[in-house]
C-alpha positions in Angstrom: 32.5 7.5 -4.2 31.0 10.9 -3.8 28.1 11.7 -1.6 25.9 12.3 -4.6 26.7 8.9 -6.0 25.8 7.3 -2.7 22.5 9.1 -2.6 21.8 8.1 -6.2 22.4 4.5 -5.2 20.1 4.8 -2.2 17.5 6.4 -4.4 17.8 3.6 -6.9 17.5 1.0 -4.2 14.3 2.6 -2.8 12.8 2.9 -6.2 13.5 -0.8 -7.0 12.0 -1.8 -3.6 9.0 0.3 -4.3 8.5 -1.2 -7.8 8.9 -4.7 -6.3 6.1 -4.0 -3.8 3.9 -2.5 -6.5 4.4 -5.5 -8.8 3.5 -7.8 -5.8 0.3 -5.8 -5.3 -0.5 -6.1 -9.0 0.1 -9.9 -9.0 -2.0 -10.1 -5.8 -4.9 -8.3 -7.5 -4.8 -10.8 -10.4 -4.1 -14.0 -8.5 -6.0 -13.8 -5.2 -9.4 -15.4 -5.1 -11.8 -12.9 -3.5 -12.4 -9.2 -2.9 -11.2 -9.4 0.6 -7.8 -10.8 -0.3 -7.5 -8.5 -3.2 -8.2 -5.3 -1.2 -5.6 -6.5 1.4 -3.0 -6.9 -1.3 -3.8 -3.6 -2.9 -3.9 -1.6 0.4 -0.8 -3.1 2.0 1.7 -3.8 -0.8 0.7 -0.9 -3.1 0.9 1.5 -0.2 4.3 0.4 0.7 5.4 0.5 -2.9 4.2 4.0 -3.5 5.7 5.1 -0.2 9.2 3.8 -1.2 9.0 5.4 -4.6 7.8 8.8 -3.2 10.6 8.7 -0.6 13.1 8.0 -3.4 11.7 11.0 -5.2 12.0 13.2 -2.0 15.6 12.1 -1.7 16.4 12.6 -5.4 14.9 16.2 -5.5 16.7 17.1 -2.3 20.1 15.8 -3.4 19.9 17.1 -7.0 18.2 20.5 -6.6 19.0 21.1 -2.9 15.3 21.8 -2.4 13.1 20.2 0.2 9.8 19.5 -1.5 7.1 19.3 1.1 4.5 18.3 -1.5 6.1 14.9 -2.0 6.1 14.3 1.8 2.5 15.4 1.9 1.7 13.0 -0.9 3.5 10.2 1.0 1.6 11.0 4.2 -1.7 11.2 2.3 -1.1 7.8 0.7 -0.1 6.3 4.1 -3.4 7.5 5.6 -5.9 7.0 2.8 -5.0 3.7 1.0 -5.4 1.3 4.0 -8.6 3.1 5.1 -10.0 2.9 1.6 -9.2 -0.9 1.4 -10.8 -1.4 4.8 -14.0 0.5 3.7 -14.2 -1.5 0.5 -14.0 -4.7 2.4 -16.6 -3.6 4.9 -18.9 -2.5 2.1 -18.5 -5.9 0.3 -19.2 -7.7 3.6 -22.3 -5.6 4.3 -23.6 -6.3 0.7 -23.1 -10.1 1.3 -20.2 -10.7 -1.0 -19.1 -14.3 -0.1 -15.7 -15.1 1.2 -13.5 -17.6 -0.7 -14.8 -21.1 0.0 -11.5 -22.1 1.7 -11.5 -19.2 4.1 -11.3 -20.4 7.7 -12.8 -17.5 9.6 -15.2 -14.6 9.2 -14.3 -12.4 12.1 -16.6 -9.6 11.1 -19.6 -12.0 11.1 -18.5 -13.4 14.5 -18.3 -9.8 15.9 -21.8 -9.0 14.6 -23.2 -12.1 16.1 -21.7 -11.1 19.5 -23.1 -7.6 19.1 -19.7 -5.9 18.7 -19.3 -3.5 15.7 
């Protein structure tokens, strides 16, 4: 096996892992009961899925064209920072608007913190 074939295999594995996490996020968005669970699924799994796919793209471009593409790494870094923050802000906004939790939820930590005066 040549080095290029090994890198192609690694790129394929990273892509498959990324697609798996993205599909899990999509299933979570469809199947989970409330907005809080859905934003958790979208922000965690989709972020991880996109990061794996972008890293596979970085590796593929570097091996095939011998060019280090900083734009892909910047995209990876941008997704890493913005997706979880966006999910958190959507959940906080929903809680502030009074969107109810799923009836089988066990704890509302944000409400408990507000009752204690912690924000």
